N, C-alpha and C positions, 0 to 999 in steps of 0.2 A: 504493500500500500504506500510505502514511502517513495516508490517510483511511479506507480500507477496513477495516484492522485495528482501529483504535480504535472505529469505528462498529459493527463486528460484535461487538466485545467489550462495548460498552455496551448494544447491543440484546439480545443473548443473555444476559439476566440472570436474576435470581431468580424472576421471575414464571413463566417457562416451566417451570422445574424443579419448583417446589413449589406452583403454583396452576393450571397449565394443564389438567391432567387433571381437577381439581376443577371448573374452569369448564366443561369439556365435559360433565361429569356434571350440572351445574346447568342449563346452557342447552340441552343436547342438541346433537347434531351439526349440525343445520340452522341453529340460531341461533348456534352457535359459529362456523360458516363465515361467517355474516353479520357476526358481531362482528369476525372477523379482517379481512374485506374492508373493513368500515366504518373500522376504526382504521388499517388499512394504506393505504386510499385517502387518508386525512387526511395521513399522513406522506409518501406517494408524491407527492401534489400539492405538498406543502411542499418536497420534495426538488427537484422541477422548478423551482419558484420560486427556491429557493436556488441551483440550478445556473445559472440565467439571471443572477442578480445577481452571483454570484461570478465569472462569466466575462466580466463587463463592465469589466474593468480590474484592476490590481494591488490586492491586499488587504493591509492591515496587521493587527496583532494585534487580537483582540477578537471574531473570528468573527461570529456573528449580530448582536452589538451594533454592530460596524463597518458591517455591511450595512444594518441597519435605520436606524441613525443617519444614514448618508449618503443614505438614500432618503427617510426621513420627518422628518428634522431631529433636532437634538441632544436636544430635550425628550422626544420619543417614544423615541429611541434609548436614552437613559439610563434612562427608566422601565421599558422592556421589558428592557433589558440587566441592570438590577439584579434584576428579577423572575426572569430566567433564571439569574442568579448564585445566587439563593436556591434556585431549583429544582435546580440542580446540587449545591449544598451539602446540601440535604435528601435528594436522590437518593443521595448518598454514604452517609447514615445508613440509608436504606432497604436498600441493598445490604449494608451491614455487618450489619444486623439479620437479613437473609435468610441470610447466611453463618453467623452464630452460631446461628440457629434450626435450620438444617440440621445443624450440628455437634452440637448438644445432642440432636437427634432420633436421630442416628447413634450417638452415644456418651452414653447417658443417665447413665452413672455419673460423667461429668464435671461434672454439675450440683452446685452447692454447696447450693442450697435444694431443697426438695421439689417434685416435679413436680405439675402440675395434672392430675387424672384426670377424664375426661369419660365418663360411662356412656352407651352408645348405646342408644336406644330405637327400636323399630320397624324394625330392620335385621336382615339375615340374619347379620351378623357380631357374635358375642356378646361377644368380648373387649373390655375397656375400652381406650380410646384416651387416650394421654397427650400432654400438650403441655408445653413447657419453662416453668419458672418465670419470671415477669417480672423478678425480681431477677437471675437468671442471665443473662438477655438483656442487662440493663443493664451488669452488671459486665464480661462478656466483650466486649460491644459497645464499651465505652469503651477497653478494652485494645487491641482490634483497630484501632480508629480511631487511637489514638496511634501504633501501629506503622506503619500506612499513611502517616500524616503524616510520619514520619521518612523513609520512602521518597520521598515527594513533595518533601521538603526537599532531597533529593539531586539534584534537577534532572531535566530532560527526558532527558538521556543515560541516567541510571540507570533511569528509567521505561521507556525504549525497550528497555533490556536485560532488564528484569524482565517486561515485557508478554508476550512470546512464551511464557515459562514458565507464565503464567496461561492463555493461549489454547489451547495445544496439548492439554493434558489436557481442556479443555472440548470441543474437537472430537472427541477420542477417546471421551469419555463419550457424546456424541450418537450416535456410531457404535454404541457398546455398547447404547444404548437401542433403536435400530432393529433391531439384530440380535436383542436380547431379545424384542421384540414379534413378530418373524417366527418365532422359535423357541418361543414360549409355547404351552402346551397347557392343557387343562381342569384348573383348580386347580393348575397348575404355572406358575410357581414359588411361588404362594401362593393361598389360598382367594379366590374371587371373580374370578380370571383365567380367561377362557374361550378364550384364543387368538383369532386372527383369525376372527371368527364373523359370518356374515350375520345371525343371530338377534340377537346383541348389537348389531349395527349398527342393526337395525330398532328394537329396544327403546330404544336410546339416541338415536334421531333427534329425538324431541320434547323439549321442555323439562320441567324438574321444579323450578320455583322454589318455595322453601319457607323456613320459619324455621330459623335455625341459632344456635348459641351463638357466643361471641366467637372461638372457635377454628375456626369454619367447619363444625362437625359438625352434621348435621341434628338438630334438637331442637324438638318442637312448642312447648315452653315457652321457646324461645330469644328473644332480644331483637333479632335482626337478620333482616329479611326481604330476600331477594335477588330482583332482577329484572334485566332486560336493561340498564337504565340504570346500576344499581350495578355490574354486571359490566364495563361500559365503563370505569368509573373504576378497577376493579381490574386490568383487562388492559392498559389503554393504556400504562402504563410499559414493557410488553414490546415496544412498537414505537418507543418514544422512543430517543434516543441518536444520531439522525441528525446532530446538531450536533457530535458528538465530534471529527470531523475538522476542521471549520471552526473549532472552538475553538482549534486549534493552527495557525491560518493563518500566524502569523508564522514557524513552523518549516518550512513547506512550500516546496519548490523552485519549483513551478509551480501556484499556486492555481487558475488558470483551467482547468486540465485535471484536476488531482487531485480537487478538491472535487466537480464534477459526476459524474465516472466512479466515483470511490470511494464516494460517498454513495449513488448510485443502485444500484450493485452490491450494497452491503450491505442496502439496503432491499428489493430484489427477492429476494435470497437468503433473508433471514429471513422475509419474508412467505410465500414458497413453503414454507419449512420448517414454518411454523405451519399452513398449509392442509393439508399432508400429515399433520401430527401430529394434527389434529382427527379426520381419518378413521381413523387407526390407533388412537388412544386410544379412540375411540368403539366400535371393533370388537373390542377386545382384553379388555375387562372389563365386569362388570355395573355398573349405575348405582350400587348401594350401595358397591361397591368404589371407584368413581371419587369418590364423595362423602366416603368415610371415610378413604381412604388418601391423605394429602396428598403423600406421596412415592412415588406410583405409578411415576413414571419410574425411581426407584431399585429398586423392587420387581421390575419386569420386566427390568431391565438384565441383560445377559449379560457375563461369567459370574457376577458377584456384585454386590450393591448398593453395595459400598464404592467401586467405580469412579465411580459416579454421585455419591455423597456428595462424593468428592474433586473431581469436575467441578463440582458445584454450588458448593462452597466457593470454588474457584479462579475460577469465572466471576463470582461475585458480588464477590469481592475484586478481580478485574480491573476490573469495571465501576466499583466504588467508587474504585479507583485512577485510572481515567480521569476520573471526576467530580471528584475532589479535585485532579486536575491541571488540568482545564479551568477550574474555577470561579475559582481565584486569578488566573489569567491574564486571564480576563474582567474581573474587578474591577480589576486593574492597568491594563488597556487603557482602562477608563472613567476611572480616576484620571489617567492620562497625558494625556487630552484636556483636563484642567483645566476641566471644565465646572462641577463642584461643588467648592468649596474644602474642604468637609468630608471629601472623599475623598483629599485630598493626602497623607495618611499612607500610602496604598497605592501611591503612584507608584514606578516602578522604571525604571532606566536601560536602554537597549537592551543586550541580551546578558546581563542579570542576572536572577536568579531572584526572583520576587515573594514573599519570605519573610514579610513582614508580612501580605500578603493571604492566604497559605497558613495562617498562624496563626489569622487571623480566620475562615477557612473551617472550620478544624478545630474551633473553638469552637462554631460553628453546628451542625456535624455531630454533635459529642458531645452538644450540647443536645437534638437530635432523637433520638439514640440512647437518651437517658434516658427518653423517652416509652415506648419498648419495644414499641409496637404497630405491626406492619408494615401492617395494613389501614387504620390511621389516617394513617400517614405517606405511603402510596402516593397517595391522591387529592390531597394537598397538592402533591406533586411534579408530578402530572399537570397541575394547573391552571397552574402556572408555565411548564411546557413548552408548554402549549397557547397561552398568552398570547404566548410567543415565536414559535411557529409561525404564529399569526394575523398577527403583525407582519411576518414574512418574506413571507407571501402578499400582505398589503396593500401592502408595499413593491414587490413585483414587479408587482402589479396597477396601481399608480399609475404606475410607470415605463413599463410596457407601454402603458397608455392614453394617456399624454402623448406617448410616442414622440419624445422630444427628440433633436436631432442627436447628442448624446453617448451615446445609448442604442444600443449596438451589441454585444450579448453574443455570444460565440462559440458558446454553447449555443443552438441554433436551435429546439429542440423545446419551445416555450413559447407561451402565449397569455394575454391578460389575463383571459379567461373562466375558464380553469383556475385561475388564481390567486385569482379571486373565489370560485369554488366551494370551493377549499381553505380560504380564510379563513372562509367561512360554515360549513364542516364543523367547523372548530376551535371556533367559537363555539357551534354546536349541541352539539358533544361536551361542552363545558364545562357547559352547562345540563343535559344529560342526566345527567352524573355527579352534580352537586350544585349547585343554584341558590345555596345559601348559600355554598359554597366559591367559586363563580364571582363572586358579588357582592363577597366579601372580597378576592379576588385582583385584580379590576378596580378596586376602591376603592383598594387599595394602589398599583396602577400609576398611578391618577389622582392620588393624593396626591403620589407621586414626581414626576409630570409637573408638577403645580402648584408643588411646591417648586423644581424645576429652573427653571421659567419665571420664578420670583421671584428666587431666589438665584443661579441659574446664570449663567455667562459664555458665553452661546451664541455660537458663531462661525458664519460663513457656510460651510456645507459643500456648497453647490450641491444641496440636497436637493430631493426631488420636489415638496414643497409650494410651494417658491419657483417652480418651473417651472409648477405648476398655477396659482398666482396670476398669473404672467406671461401664460399662455395665456388665462386667464379675463379678464384686463384687455384683452388684444388683441381677444378676441371681443366683450366689452362695448363697447369703443371702436368696433368696426365696426358693431355693432347700433345704437349711438347715431347714427351717421351724422354729417353736417355740417349738417343742417337746424336751423331755429330750435327751441329748446327750449320746450316748452309751459310757461306760467307755473306750473302745478301741480308740474312737475318741476324748477323752477329752483332751483339751489343757488348761493350765492355762492362764487366761486373767487377769493379776493383775491390780487393780485400786490402783495406788500408791498415797497415801495421802501426798502431798508435804509440806503442811503447817506445820512447825515444832512447837514443844512445846518449844518455845524460839525464839531466833534471829539467823539469818544467816548473813554471810558477805554480803556487798552490791553487787548487780549484780549477786548473786547466788540464783536463785529462788527455788532450791531444794537441799536437803542435798546430797552431792556427793555420799555418800555410799548407799543411797536409790536407786540411779540409778544403782550402781554396783550390789546391791542385786536383783533388778528387772531383770537384765540380768542372774543372777544365777537361776532364776525360768523358764528358757527356755532351751530346748534341742537344741543344735547347733544353737542358735540364733533364732529358729523358734517360732513365736508367737507375740502377740502384747500387749504392756502395755499402760495403760491410766494414764497419770500423771495429777492429779487434785490439784488445789489450790483454796482456798476460800478467797474472799475479803469481809470484813465486810462493810456494807453500803447500800445505796439506789442504785438500778440498774440504774435509769435514770441519777443519778449524777456521777456514777463511771463506766459507760459503756466503755468510752475511756480508762480509767485506766486498765480495764479488757483486752481490745484488746492489749494494750502495754505489759501487763504482759504475755499474751498468746504467743506473738511473742518472748519475752525474754525466756520463758520456752521452747518453741519449739527449739530455737537456742541452748539452753543448752542441751536438749535431743540429738540433732544431735551431739553436741560436745562430749557428753559421749557415742556416738555410740550405743544408745538404739533404738530398733525398737518400736516406740510408737508414740502416739499423745498427745498433750497438751490441756487441757481444764481448763478454769477459770470460776468460778461461783461467782456472786455477791449475797450476802444474808445478812439479818439483823444480823445473828449470825452464828458461825461455825456449831452449832448443826442443825439449820434449813437448812443451805446450804448442809450439808452432807446428811440429810434426803431426800432432793430433788435429790441429785446425785444418791444415792443408789436405788431410785425408777425408775429413768428415763434414766440413762446413758446406752448407747448401743442400739443395734437393734436385735430383735429376739434372736437367740442363740449366737450372738456375744456380749452379755452383759458381763461386768466384773463379774468373779465368785470368785475372791479372793481380799479382801481388805488388803492392805499392809500399815502399818504405824509404826512410831517410838514409843517406849515406853517412856512415859513422866517422865523421871528420875528426872527432875528439879523441879517438882511441889512443893515439900516440901522445897527444898533448897532455892527456890526463893519466897516461900509463895504465889504460884499462886493458890488461893482457888477455882477459877472457872474451873480448869482443871478436877478435879474428875467427876463432873457432865457431862461435855462434853465428856470425855473419856468413861464413862459408857453408856451414851446415844448413842454414836457411836457403841459400841459393841452390845447393845440391838437392834439398827436399823439393824445391820448386821444379827442378829439372826432372827428377824422378816422377813427380806427380803431373808432369806436362802442364805446368802453369807458366804463363808469361810473367816477366819480372820488369818492373820499372823502378829504378833507384834514382832518387832526386838528390843531387848535390847542389849546395847553395840554397837550401830551403828557406833560410832566413831572408834571402833576397828575392824570393818568388813574389811576383806582383799580385795584388788583389784586384777585384773587378774595376776599381776606380783608377788604377795606375796604368796609363796607356804606354804601350811598348812600340818602339820603332826599330827598324833594321830588318834583320832576316832571321828565319828559323832554319838552322843548318843541320842537315842530316848526313852523317858519315855512314854510308850504307856499305858495310863490310861483309856481313854474312846474311844469308837468306833467313828471314824471320816471319814469313807469311804475310808481309805487308804491314805488320803492326806499327813500325816506326813511321811509315807513310801515313797510316790512318791517324796516329796520334798528332802528327803535324797538321792534318786537316781539321781535327777536332779543336786544336788550339786556335786555329783561324776563326772558328765560329764564336769565340769569346771576345768581348769588347776590348779586353786588355791587349789582345794580339791581332785584332782585325786589320791593323795598319801594317803588318809585317808581310814579307814575301818568303817563299820557301826556296832554299838552295839544296840540291842533292849532290853530295860529293861521292864519286865512285873511285875506289882504290884499284889501280891496275898495276900489273907488273911492267917493268920498263919496256919489254919487247912486245907488249900487247898492242893490239890495234885500238888505240885510244879513241879515234874518231868513230870506228865501228861500234865500240862499246857505248859511246855517247849517243849515237843514233838509236841503238837498241833500247837504251834506257828511256830516251825521249818518247819513243813509240809506245813503250810500256806505260809510261805515265799518262800519255794521251789517251790510251785505251781505258785507263783507270779514272778518267775525268779529273785529273789532278794537274794543276798548273804549277810548274816549278822549273827553275833554272838548273841545268845539269852541268856539273864540272867534273872532269875526269883528271885524277892526279896519279902520277907514277911514283911509287914508293922509293924506287932506286934513285930517283932524281933528287931526293931530299938532301939538303946540305944544311948543316947547322949554321945559324947566323948569330951575331953578337947579341941581338935583342932577346934571344931566347936563353941567355946565360943562366937564368934562375932554374930553368928546367934541367939544364945540363948539370948544375950543381946538385939538384935533387936526385938526378940519376946516379951521380957519384956517391952521394950519401946512401942511397938505397943499396948500391953494390957493396959498400962497406958493411952495412947492417946485415945483409943477406950472408955475407962471408962470415960475419961474427956469429949469426944464428947457426950456420952450418958447422962452424968449429965447435960451438957449445954442444950441439947434438952428437957430434963425433966423439967428443970427450966423454959425454954421458954414456954413450953406447959402449965405449971401451971400459969404463968403470963397471957398468952393469953386465958387460959381456953379452949384449943383445944387439939386434939390428938397429939401424937408425929409427928412433921413435919421435913422434910429435903428435900432440893432441890425443895421446893415449893409444895411438895406433902406429904400425910400422910405415915408414915412408921410404921412397926410393928417389934420390935426387941426382941428376946429372948436372954438373956445374955449367957445362956448355949450354944445356937447355935453359937453365935459369938465366944465364947471360942473354940468350936469344930472346926470352920473354921480356926481360927488362929493356933490351935495345929496341924491340918492336914497339913496346908500349911508349917509350920515349919518342920514337919517330911519329907515332900517331898524335901524341900530345903536342909536339912541336908543330905538326901540320894544322891541328885545330887552332892553336894560338896564331899561326901565320894567316890562315884564311878566314877565321871566324872571330877576329878580335872585336868587331862591332855587332856581333849577332845578339839578338834578344835571348835566345836559348839555343843550345846545341844538343843534338841527339846522337849518341854513338851506340854501337852494338856492345853488349855486355860479354866479355870473354868468359867462357865457362872455367871454373876452377880446374887446373890441371890435376890429373890423377896422381896420387901418391906424393903430392907436394904439400908441405906444411901450410897451414892456414895463414901463418904470418907472412910467408913468401907471397901468397896471393894478395894479401893486403898491401904489400910493398908494390906489386904490379899495379893495383888499383889506385893507390896514392899517387903513383907516378903518372897514371893516365889522367887524373883529375887536377893535377897540379896547375895552379894559376888560371883555371877556367872557372869564372864566377858562377855560372848557372848552367848546369849540365844534367841531362836525362840519359841514364845508362839503361838501355832497353835490350831485353832478350825475348824474342817471340817463342812460339811453340810449333809443334808439327801440324798446325792447322792454318789454312789461309783465312785471313780476316777481311780481305778485299777480293773482288772478282772483276774480270774484264767484261763479263757478259751482263746483259740487261736482265 
């Protein structure tokens, strides 16, 4: 009853009493039945969707807002909830205007200003028809609105005491109307009444759409033309009100039972009443009487019209009371979720009345009452109601279609197809009524949605969209399979190794420029990065530390506006942790394919002797796992999005890498910071090679790849040291001395232990001539880069793989010599897969 009574009181409103007989006269019995079925179907299907959602768990305050928000997300919930709040507030004004209009028609002498007189042309009824003055409607409407607001301020208990006093006379007046219809005779109780007549039924079966004046009286010179679409807009408020019970969800004992049963009972009761009333009104009077007597329900009532006047006034005031009760509670529920800070003024504690929200609702209601035109206010209310009903249907459709494990409504009579039809009916009804009003209402809802998405503090409510994204992701992952990705569909999925070689400032879990570089590897921001850090220790002891670190890293990623996820791994050492990551991170073809990390420039400066073994181990793990590697040297100098770079992006293409280096250079050009640069490709040739032929081949290859770049072929054997490169030559000499010293120490240790040469806990085999060759080749490449790429914005070179059976320290010496005096360098190793293709 806590749902049935408010719904019945809201549905049985002003439209039935003072517009329904006129609608039958204008549309005819046939199209009036169609009109009732069409509008009734819309609310019936919405009621089924509402019942399913409301019976899927406990409900808090907010009614439809709570249901839609938890199903479609906070942005959609707030936008539709605020529209529904406006609809309820404006509906209160509509009901007040209806009550005042009825009162002034029943007691014309109560009017303060002169009434408007409309002369009837072309009808059998010759007497003039009067309608209340606009100013009277405004003055009385404001007074009534204020009185109702005082009742609402008294709280739900007072409203519950007053509501039956409004409803009982309404039901009695309905009984009087039906008794009057069955007892009516020819021209009794008024001219134009035929009694229940088959002839009247036949005459009134067809429609009689025509021009009317503003008061709805037929007038060939009128300015309003009525058709079926317009009547939908006028009649639809007579079937709304199905949310009146759910608006008070916080006050119900058992929402899962009360809302489905109460709302459905009220919907079926009122729809049946309307269908019967169409047949009876169509058979009891002539069409002229139906079109000119706006209060025909009072005219035919038994024993006298005053009973119906009282019923109309009380029904409309009761409906207004329910609207003015539900609207503030809806607004307070939205405010209590703290989504929009601007609504914090309307927050209310549990068990308290929303006085501020009630005052705001009263202001909106009085503002609409000042308009004073019931036929203008009614379509506005209808639009906001239909937006809400469409939201409820779409919510149920989405939840039914996804069928998540948590979707177990007690109400079993529902199906996603019914909800979809209900949503489409709501949208079609909106456009039938008025495409202009529809666009305005949808634009308002969209603006609120946009505002909430920007300013709102959206929480995770487990809404249906998140479930849809989850299922879509699973389905997409399955469809991708585990097969090799075609080069045309290849996307970089960087695994960014956040743990630095050194220390970062407190509360900075990742080097800021690493996040900037990860963004440079995506075209227009598309793609996903995985930011990984490793915590040394025992997992059982440091699990909570890992969770805190993951939250901190996730927050930092969001702050840097990177599209990616954070992962923290606890492992006994960095090497073991990385080995686990490179084997298991990702799913199917969504595994990371590029490992991004910073070059450990500090290892010798701070004498961190454990770094070489770890660094080499990580590179070897990537080679075994077939992962590409990008090592950034000069990370502190890497530009952010606001620092424009000029010059060139130089590629030293030494080994085949599947085109990764070429692709990275193209991705860099898509960023604002590098868009002013040009690409230069340096190819290394032997002295006796056909340099021109190689250049032509590379140019043709780049042309087929749709890449613009200048090709430069360099002969390694033509290299000669120059004076300006003296620093690198000194670094080369120092590296030779250190390598010789390391080798001497290893030999001495091996003689003492009587074991083979050992380094990093494993045997090594070193040929001094080979080591010399590695150092010399690295020096030549370094000097070449310094000679040709002194003005380059960034240089890309191939990463030499760690030589087998060489100590990790030796490899670090090779790498240090390679990066010497080059301020910004990307060292790239591709893998055994092409990432670019020549073909369309």
